[in-house]
ZANUFI-768990 format. One record per residue: residue number from 0; x negated, y, z negated of N, C-alpha, C, O in turn. Coordinates in nm, 3 decimals, always signed. Atoms other than C-alpha are relative to their C-alpha. Example, Ala and Ser with C-alpha at 12.3 -4.5 7.8 and 13.67 -1.06 7.14 Angstrom:
BEGIN
  seti      n_X      n_Y      n_Z     ca_X     ca_Y     ca_Z      c_X      c_Y      c_Z      o_X      o_Y      o_Z
     0   -0.089   -0.119   +0.000   -1.230   -0.450   -0.780   -0.090   +0.120   +0.000   -0.194   +0.118   -0.066
     1   +0.082   -0.119   +0.006   -1.367   -0.106   -0.714   +0.077   +0.109   -0.073   +0.026   +0.220   -0.090
# end
This chain:
BEGIN
  seti      n_X      n_Y      n_Z     ca_X     ca_Y     ca_Z      c_X      c_Y      c_Z      o_X      o_Y      o_Z
     0   +0.123   -0.071   -0.026   +1.650   +0.827   +1.708   -0.074   +0.020   -0.131   -0.012   +0.036   -0.236
     1   +0.083   -0.012   +0.119   +1.363   +0.860   +1.465   -0.063   +0.138   -0.003   -0.122   +0.184   +0.096
     2   +0.055   -0.134   +0.018   +1.258   +1.199   +1.330   -0.100   -0.002   -0.115   -0.089   -0.083   -0.207
     3   +0.104   -0.008   +0.102   +0.956   +1.294   +1.120   +0.026   +0.123   -0.087   +0.033   +0.235   -0.036
     4   -0.020   -0.110   +0.094   +1.015   +1.505   +0.808   -0.132   +0.031   -0.069   -0.207   -0.060   -0.104
     5   +0.114   -0.043   +0.081   +0.743   +1.707   +0.638   +0.053   +0.024   -0.140   +0.147   +0.101   -0.159
     6   -0.047   -0.011   +0.138   +0.783   +1.675   +0.261   -0.117   +0.032   -0.092   -0.233   +0.025   -0.052
     7   +0.104   -0.027   +0.099   +0.594   +1.770   -0.054   -0.082   -0.127   -0.023   -0.027   -0.233   -0.050
     8   +0.089   +0.115   +0.017   +0.293   +1.541   -0.084   +0.016   -0.059   -0.139   +0.017   +0.013   -0.239
     9   -0.018   +0.071   +0.126   +0.339   +1.280   -0.354   +0.146   -0.016   -0.041   +0.175   -0.086   -0.137
    10   -0.142   +0.006   +0.032   +0.717   +1.322   -0.356   +0.079   -0.084   +0.100   +0.202   -0.079   +0.100
    11   -0.064   +0.071   -0.110   +0.792   +1.092   -0.062   +0.113   -0.092   -0.048   +0.223   -0.088   +0.008
    12   -0.102   +0.095   +0.047   +0.982   +0.823   -0.257   +0.118   +0.071   -0.064   +0.233   +0.030   -0.045
    13   -0.108   -0.076   +0.063   +1.181   +1.074   -0.460   +0.085   +0.068   +0.106   +0.207   +0.070   +0.096
    14   -0.072   -0.066   -0.109   +1.273   +1.265   -0.143   +0.089   -0.101   +0.072   +0.204   -0.071   +0.104
    15   -0.079   +0.103   -0.068   +1.389   +0.941   +0.022   +0.125   -0.033   -0.081   +0.234   -0.047   -0.025
    16   -0.116   +0.029   +0.086   +1.614   +0.866   -0.277   +0.103   +0.112   +0.007   +0.223   +0.087   +0.017
    17   -0.093   -0.114   -0.006   +1.763   +1.218   -0.269   +0.070   +0.006   +0.137   +0.190   +0.031   +0.144
    18   -0.059   -0.004   -0.134   +1.816   +1.206   +0.108   +0.103   -0.112   +0.018   +0.208   -0.090   +0.079
    19   -0.093   +0.112   -0.012   +1.981   +0.864   +0.087   +0.132   +0.030   -0.072   +0.239   +0.001   -0.020
    20   -0.121   -0.035   +0.074   +2.224   +0.988   -0.178   +0.082   +0.105   +0.074   +0.204   +0.096   +0.081
    21   -0.070   -0.105   -0.073   +2.307   +1.299   +0.025   +0.066   -0.056   +0.126   +0.180   -0.023   +0.157
    22   -0.055   +0.058   -0.123   +2.355   +1.099   +0.348   +0.126   -0.081   -0.030   +0.223   -0.077   +0.045
    23   -0.116   +0.081   +0.037   +2.594   +0.863   +0.170   +0.117   +0.087   -0.046   +0.231   +0.062   -0.009
    24   -0.105   -0.087   +0.052   +2.785   +1.138   -0.009   +0.070   +0.080   +0.110   +0.191   +0.099   +0.107
    25   -0.057   -0.080   -0.109   +2.833   +1.344   +0.308   +0.037   -0.083   +0.123   +0.078   -0.029   +0.225
    26   -0.034   +0.093   -0.108   +2.888   +1.037   +0.527   -0.067   +0.039   +0.133   -0.003   +0.045   +0.237
    27   +0.077   -0.035   -0.119   +2.613   +1.137   +0.771   -0.042   -0.126   +0.074   -0.057   -0.232   +0.014
    28   +0.042   +0.114   -0.081   +2.509   +0.909   +1.057   -0.152   -0.016   -0.009   -0.225   +0.004   +0.089
    29   +0.142   +0.024   +0.027   +2.169   +0.834   +0.901   -0.012   -0.148   -0.032   +0.061   -0.201   -0.117
    30   +0.006   +0.146   +0.010   +2.058   +0.472   +0.927   -0.112   -0.053   -0.089   -0.094   -0.155   -0.155
    31   +0.110   +0.051   +0.081   +1.720   +0.435   +0.755   -0.102   +0.108   -0.030   -0.108   +0.211   +0.036
    32   +0.108   -0.088   +0.042   +1.430   +0.604   +0.578   -0.125   -0.085   -0.018   -0.117   -0.198   -0.066
    33   +0.126   +0.071   +0.021   +1.064   +0.503   +0.577   -0.104   +0.099   -0.050   -0.126   +0.203   +0.011
    34   +0.113   -0.076   +0.051   +0.785   +0.645   +0.364   -0.121   -0.091   +0.007   -0.121   -0.199   -0.053
    35   +0.118   +0.085   -0.020   +0.444   +0.510   +0.462   -0.108   +0.046   -0.097   -0.146   +0.163   -0.098
    36   +0.095   -0.032   +0.106   +0.191   +0.495   +0.178   -0.125   +0.070   +0.051   -0.176   +0.161   -0.015
    37   +0.124   -0.058   -0.053   -0.107   +0.584   +0.398   +0.021   +0.138   +0.061   -0.077   +0.208   +0.087
    38   -0.029   -0.129   -0.062   +0.066   +0.891   +0.543   +0.069   +0.087   -0.103   +0.191   +0.081   -0.119
    39   -0.052   -0.085   +0.107   +0.109   +1.143   +0.263   +0.069   +0.122   +0.061   +0.020   +0.180   +0.158
    40   -0.068   -0.122   -0.039   +0.358   +1.426   +0.304   +0.097   -0.015   +0.116   +0.149   +0.085   +0.166
    41   -0.093   +0.021   -0.112   +0.574   +1.267   +0.576   +0.095   -0.115   -0.031   +0.057   -0.213   -0.096
    42   -0.102   +0.104   +0.012   +0.895   +1.061   +0.580   +0.065   -0.015   +0.137   +0.090   +0.085   +0.204
    43   -0.066   +0.027   -0.128   +1.053   +0.897   +0.886   +0.149   -0.027   -0.027   +0.184   -0.102   -0.118
    44   -0.145   +0.014   +0.016   +1.433   +0.920   +0.922   +0.060   -0.043   +0.132   +0.034   +0.018   +0.237
    45   -0.072   +0.043   -0.120   +1.647   +0.728   +1.169   +0.144   +0.051   -0.012   +0.216   +0.018   -0.106
    46   -0.134   -0.057   +0.002   +1.963   +0.918   +1.253   +0.061   -0.001   +0.139   -0.009   -0.023   +0.238
    47   -0.071   +0.003   -0.127   +2.225   +0.939   +1.526   -0.050   +0.108   +0.095   -0.067   +0.082   +0.215
    48   +0.047   -0.109   -0.084   +2.103   +1.277   +1.653   -0.065   +0.108   -0.085   -0.066   +0.100   -0.208
    49   +0.071   -0.108   +0.069   +1.914   +1.594   +1.565   +0.091   +0.077   -0.095   +0.048   +0.119   -0.202
    50   -0.094   -0.073   +0.084   +2.226   +1.763   +1.424   +0.023   -0.069   -0.135   +0.030   -0.003   -0.238
    51   -0.020   +0.075   +0.125   +2.279   +1.487   +1.166   -0.122   +0.016   -0.091   -0.107   +0.035   -0.212
    52   +0.123   -0.014   +0.080   +1.916   +1.510   +1.052   -0.011   +0.143   -0.053   -0.052   +0.164   -0.167
    53   +0.002   -0.140   +0.043   +1.940   +1.891   +1.037   +0.093   +0.019   -0.119   +0.056   +0.083   -0.218
    54   -0.094   -0.009   +0.112   +2.249   +1.865   +0.814   -0.055   -0.069   -0.124   -0.034   -0.024   -0.237
    55   +0.057   +0.076   +0.111   +2.066   +1.609   +0.599   -0.105   +0.081   -0.076   -0.105   +0.081   -0.199
    56   +0.113   -0.066   +0.065   +1.760   +1.824   +0.529   +0.031   +0.142   -0.048   -0.050   +0.202   -0.118
    57   -0.034   -0.135   +0.044   +1.942   +2.156   +0.474   +0.007   +0.008   -0.152   +0.068   -0.075   -0.218
    58   -0.001   -0.029   +0.144   +1.886   +2.296   +0.124   -0.059   -0.112   -0.086   -0.026   -0.123   -0.204
    59   +0.068   +0.105   +0.079   +1.672   +1.997   +0.017   -0.135   +0.057   -0.043   -0.218   +0.090   +0.042
    60   +0.120   -0.068   +0.045   +1.394   +2.133   -0.202   -0.128   -0.076   +0.028   -0.220   +0.006   +0.037
    61   +0.132   +0.054   -0.030   +1.100   +1.901   -0.130   -0.021   -0.025   +0.149   -0.126   -0.076   +0.189
    62   +0.015   +0.017   -0.145   +1.163   +1.895   +0.247   -0.047   +0.133   +0.058   +0.021   +0.235   +0.046
    63   +0.060   -0.122   -0.054   +0.940   +2.147   +0.423   +0.043   +0.027   +0.144   +0.028   +0.139   +0.192
    64   -0.043   -0.016   -0.138   +1.078   +2.090   +0.773   -0.005   -0.134   +0.070   -0.040   -0.236   +0.010
    65   +0.011   +0.125   -0.075   +1.098   +1.831   +1.047   -0.031   +0.028   +0.146   -0.001   +0.135   +0.199
    66   +0.036   -0.009   -0.140   +0.971   +1.769   +1.395   +0.125   -0.034   +0.080   +0.177   -0.145   +0.070
    67   -0.127   +0.016   -0.070   +1.271   +1.815   +1.625   -0.009   -0.094   +0.121   +0.093   -0.132   +0.178
    68   +0.019   +0.094   -0.111   +1.123   +1.591   +1.895   +0.005   -0.142   -0.056   -0.084   -0.179   -0.134
    69   -0.006   +0.136   +0.055   +1.234   +1.231   +1.819   -0.116   -0.085   +0.053   -0.169   -0.060   +0.162
    70   +0.105   +0.093   -0.041   +0.975   +0.954   +1.833   +0.061   -0.138   +0.022   +0.166   -0.170   -0.035
    71   -0.046   +0.137   -0.026   +1.018   +0.600   +1.961   -0.060   -0.093   -0.106   -0.166   -0.065   -0.161
    72   +0.046   +0.096   +0.100   +0.980   +0.303   +1.729   -0.137   -0.057   +0.036   -0.218   -0.083   -0.053
    73   +0.130   +0.057   -0.038   +0.687   +0.169   +1.932   -0.115   +0.098   -0.025   -0.231   +0.055   -0.034
    74   +0.104   -0.098   +0.031   +0.498   +0.495   +1.864   -0.045   -0.008   -0.146   -0.159   +0.025   -0.178
    75   +0.035   +0.007   +0.142   +0.506   +0.436   +1.488   -0.006   -0.142   -0.053   -0.030   -0.163   -0.172
    76   -0.004   +0.140   +0.045   +0.525   +0.055   +1.475   -0.128   -0.042   -0.069   -0.123   -0.112   -0.170
    77   +0.127   +0.041   +0.062   +0.156   +0.014   +1.395   -0.019   +0.067   -0.136   -0.095   +0.015   -0.218
    78   +0.009   -0.065   +0.131   +0.194   +0.258   +1.101   +0.085   -0.072   -0.103   +0.051   -0.075   -0.222
    79   -0.095   +0.063   +0.092   +0.485   +0.064   +0.951   -0.047   -0.138   -0.047   -0.005   -0.183   -0.153
    80   +0.047   +0.133   +0.039   +0.306   -0.274   +0.943   -0.062   +0.005   -0.138   -0.142   +0.094   -0.168
    81   +0.052   +0.002   +0.136   +0.229   -0.365   +0.585   -0.140   -0.057   -0.003   -0.173   -0.151   +0.070
    82   +0.137   +0.048   +0.015   -0.129   -0.411   +0.482   -0.030   -0.008   -0.148   +0.022   +0.071   -0.227
    83   +0.043   +0.012   +0.138   -0.286   -0.525   +0.158   +0.108   -0.055   -0.091   +0.214   -0.099   -0.045
    84   -0.090   +0.054   +0.100   -0.116   -0.632   -0.162   +0.111   +0.100   -0.028   +0.084   +0.219   -0.047
    85   -0.114   -0.084   +0.032   +0.230   -0.492   -0.224   +0.013   +0.012   -0.151   -0.008   -0.086   -0.223
    86   -0.019   -0.017   +0.143   +0.296   -0.343   -0.567   +0.122   -0.078   -0.048   +0.133   -0.110   -0.166
    87   -0.120   +0.073   +0.038   +0.631   -0.524   -0.561   -0.030   -0.144   -0.041   +0.056   -0.210   -0.100
    88   +0.034   +0.135   +0.043   +0.445   -0.853   -0.616   -0.033   -0.002   -0.149   -0.037   -0.109   -0.210
    89   +0.026   -0.011   +0.143   +0.364   -0.728   -0.967   +0.134   +0.016   -0.072   +0.217   +0.098   -0.033
    90   -0.125   -0.002   +0.077   +0.642   -0.789   -1.220   -0.031   +0.029   -0.147   -0.147   +0.025   -0.189
    91   +0.016   -0.023   +0.144   +0.699   -0.709   -1.588   -0.051   -0.128   -0.065   -0.007   -0.238   -0.031
    92   +0.067   +0.107   +0.076   +0.488   -0.930   -1.821   -0.118   -0.062   +0.075   -0.189   -0.145   +0.018
    93   +0.119   +0.048   -0.072   +0.227   -1.001   -1.549   -0.125   +0.065   -0.058   -0.119   +0.172   -0.119
    94   +0.130   -0.054   +0.042   -0.140   -0.949   -1.630   -0.065   +0.063   +0.124   -0.076   -0.001   +0.228
    95   +0.066   -0.069   -0.110   -0.314   -0.691   -1.410   -0.140   +0.042   -0.042   -0.172   +0.050   -0.161
    96   +0.133   -0.052   +0.025   -0.669   -0.570   -1.377   -0.009   +0.137   +0.065   +0.025   +0.152   +0.182
    97   +0.013   -0.135   -0.053   -0.738   -0.198   -1.334   -0.117   +0.004   +0.100   -0.225   -0.050   +0.072
    98   +0.102   -0.004   -0.105   -0.935   -0.127   -1.015   -0.069   +0.136   +0.009   -0.169   +0.150   +0.079
    99   +0.066   -0.130   +0.001   -1.018   +0.239   -1.079   +0.044   +0.078   -0.123   +0.132   +0.035   -0.196
   100   -0.033   -0.083   +0.115   -1.004   +0.514   -1.339   -0.081   -0.036   -0.123   -0.173   -0.117   -0.114
   101   +0.078   +0.022   +0.122   -1.130   +0.516   -1.697   +0.009   -0.142   -0.055   -0.077   -0.185   -0.132
   102   -0.017   +0.137   +0.049   -1.000   +0.163   -1.761   -0.039   -0.104   +0.105   +0.006   -0.219   +0.097
   103   +0.040   +0.091   -0.107   -1.160   +0.007   -1.453   -0.060   -0.128   -0.059   -0.147   -0.124   -0.145
   104   +0.048   +0.130   +0.046   -1.218   -0.366   -1.509   +0.077   -0.054   -0.119   +0.065   -0.172   -0.151
   105   -0.079   +0.044   +0.115   -0.984   -0.381   -1.810   +0.123   -0.078   +0.046   +0.177   -0.053   +0.154
   106   -0.121   +0.078   -0.028   -0.698   -0.632   -1.819   +0.112   +0.052   -0.089   +0.089   +0.093   -0.203
   107   -0.114   -0.052   +0.076   -0.349   -0.532   -1.929   +0.127   -0.075   +0.041   +0.135   -0.133   +0.149
   108   -0.130   +0.062   -0.026   +0.007   -0.666   -1.951   +0.098   +0.111   +0.041   +0.104   +0.216   -0.023
   109   -0.099   -0.097   -0.048   +0.279   -0.482   -1.755   +0.121   -0.002   -0.094   +0.180   -0.107   -0.117
   110   -0.115   -0.007   +0.090   +0.551   -0.359   -1.992   +0.116   +0.080   +0.061   +0.229   +0.069   +0.015
   111   -0.105   -0.080   -0.064   +0.743   -0.119   -1.764   -0.044   +0.036   +0.141   -0.163   +0.054   +0.168
   112   +0.029   -0.038   -0.138   +0.768   -0.036   -1.393   +0.090   +0.115   +0.040   +0.209   +0.114   +0.010
   113   -0.077   -0.111   -0.055   +0.879   +0.290   -1.229   -0.028   +0.006   +0.149   -0.125   +0.066   +0.193
   114   +0.023   +0.010   -0.144   +0.917   +0.222   -0.858   +0.016   +0.134   +0.070   -0.050   +0.158   +0.171
   115   -0.018   -0.131   -0.062   +1.035   +0.575   -0.778   -0.129   +0.082   -0.004   -0.162   +0.153   +0.091
   116   +0.126   -0.073   +0.013   +0.708   +0.718   -0.905   -0.121   -0.086   +0.037   -0.234   -0.037   +0.037
   117   +0.106   +0.094   -0.034   +0.504   +0.411   -0.804   -0.100   -0.012   -0.116   -0.221   -0.007   -0.096
   118   +0.082   +0.008   +0.119   +0.377   +0.375   -1.161   +0.031   -0.126   -0.080   +0.141   -0.181   -0.075
   119   -0.013   +0.111   +0.093   +0.320   +0.094   -1.409   -0.038   +0.049   -0.139   -0.132   +0.127   -0.154
   120   +0.043   -0.023   +0.138   +0.312   +0.121   -1.787   -0.051   -0.134   -0.049   +0.020   -0.235   -0.046
   121   +0.065   +0.124   +0.040   +0.071   -0.137   -1.921   -0.055   +0.013   -0.141   -0.079   +0.124   -0.190
   122   +0.066   +0.005   +0.131   -0.070   -0.243   -2.259   -0.133   -0.069   +0.017   -0.139   -0.182   +0.067
   123   +0.133   +0.061   -0.009   -0.440   -0.306   -2.273   -0.006   -0.122   -0.092   +0.045   -0.119   -0.204
   124   +0.001   +0.127   +0.073   -0.508   -0.662   -2.389   -0.120   -0.012   -0.093   -0.105   -0.051   -0.209
   125   +0.124   +0.028   +0.074   -0.868   -0.669   -2.507   -0.040   +0.114   -0.092   -0.157   +0.153   -0.098
   126   +0.028   -0.105   +0.097   -0.837   -0.395   -2.770   +0.063   -0.037   -0.133   +0.155   -0.119   -0.138
   127   -0.051   +0.033   +0.133   -0.773   -0.406   -3.144   +0.147   +0.042   -0.016   +0.227   -0.031   -0.074
   128   -0.137   -0.050   +0.007   -0.455   -0.197   -3.116   +0.051   +0.017   +0.142   -0.009   +0.091   +0.220
   129   -0.052   -0.014   -0.137   -0.240   -0.235   -2.801   +0.039   +0.144   +0.030   +0.115   +0.207   -0.045
   130   -0.026   -0.139   -0.038   -0.228   +0.100   -2.623   +0.079   +0.001   +0.131   +0.030   -0.052   +0.231
   131   -0.071   -0.011   -0.127   +0.042   +0.172   -2.362   -0.063   +0.110   +0.086   -0.090   +0.221   +0.038
   132   +0.062   -0.094   -0.094   -0.106   +0.344   -2.056   +0.083   -0.002   +0.128   +0.121   -0.109   +0.176
   133   -0.072   -0.008   -0.127   +0.077   +0.468   -1.746   -0.100   +0.024   +0.112   -0.181   +0.117   +0.106
   134   +0.094   -0.008   -0.112   -0.112   +0.414   -1.420   +0.076   -0.010   +0.132   +0.190   -0.057   +0.135
   135   -0.057   +0.019   -0.133   -0.041   +0.430   -1.047   -0.012   -0.148   +0.035   -0.114   -0.211   +0.004
   136   +0.000   +0.144   -0.028   +0.050   +0.082   -0.922   -0.111   -0.041   +0.097   -0.155   -0.156   +0.095
   137   +0.107   +0.038   -0.093   -0.214   +0.096   -0.648   -0.136   -0.007   -0.068   -0.233   -0.050   -0.006
   138   +0.127   +0.010   +0.072   -0.486   +0.121   -0.915   -0.008   -0.128   -0.083   -0.098   -0.144   -0.165
   139   +0.000   +0.128   +0.072   -0.398   -0.225   -1.048   +0.016   -0.114   +0.100   +0.088   -0.103   +0.199
   140   -0.020   +0.120   -0.083   -0.430   -0.568   -0.895   +0.045   -0.113   -0.091   +0.007   -0.121   -0.208
   141   -0.053   +0.111   +0.076   -0.250   -0.880   -1.006   -0.112   -0.095   -0.039   -0.188   -0.142   +0.046
   142   +0.101   +0.093   +0.048   -0.473   -1.096   -1.223   +0.063   -0.135   -0.033   +0.004   -0.240   -0.009
   143   -0.066   +0.124   +0.041   -0.222   -1.352   -1.354   +0.150   +0.024   -0.008   +0.195   +0.124   -0.065
   144   -0.146   -0.010   +0.005   +0.153   -1.408   -1.310   +0.047   -0.032   -0.142   -0.018   -0.106   -0.215
   145   -0.057   +0.021   +0.132   +0.372   -1.405   -1.622   +0.029   -0.147   -0.027   +0.012   -0.195   -0.139
   146   -0.032   +0.143   +0.017   +0.477   -1.767   -1.561   -0.124   -0.083   -0.034   -0.114   -0.187   -0.099
   147   +0.123   +0.076   +0.023   +0.112   -1.878   -1.573   -0.064   +0.032   -0.135   -0.157   -0.038   -0.177
   148   +0.056   -0.039   +0.130   +0.040   -1.703   -1.906   +0.056   -0.095   -0.106   +0.177   -0.112   -0.119
   149   -0.045   +0.096   +0.101   +0.051   -1.955   -2.189   +0.024   +0.066   -0.132   +0.062   -0.001   -0.228
# end
């Protein structure tokens, strides 16, 4: 059964990691977690029953509560479908172009990735001194793969 958890907005990925560790450590009958980028503040959990999910979320600090009425997969299937470019297509050493923020239009090389926070650390290319900048991965689009850079 799938349950909907209310979590602190912006902490969805971190909460999923903490819940996964707790489920494994306590050997709970929890099967999967889904955090949907377009739905802030909510995480979907597939578990054997309501009691298992209740045990999972007890004393978890970024979990605000959960809807005790399970939902069917067909009710949320259209939310889970992926749309747009995935940040996972961007790798270290790739060239990206910033799509928003103060560096909009600038090109940079990816030097570090933090998937838990959904952030990239990049070095601006077209500047006299390379400056490392940390940005959200959704504010960058792939301009050139590392293999194609000569």
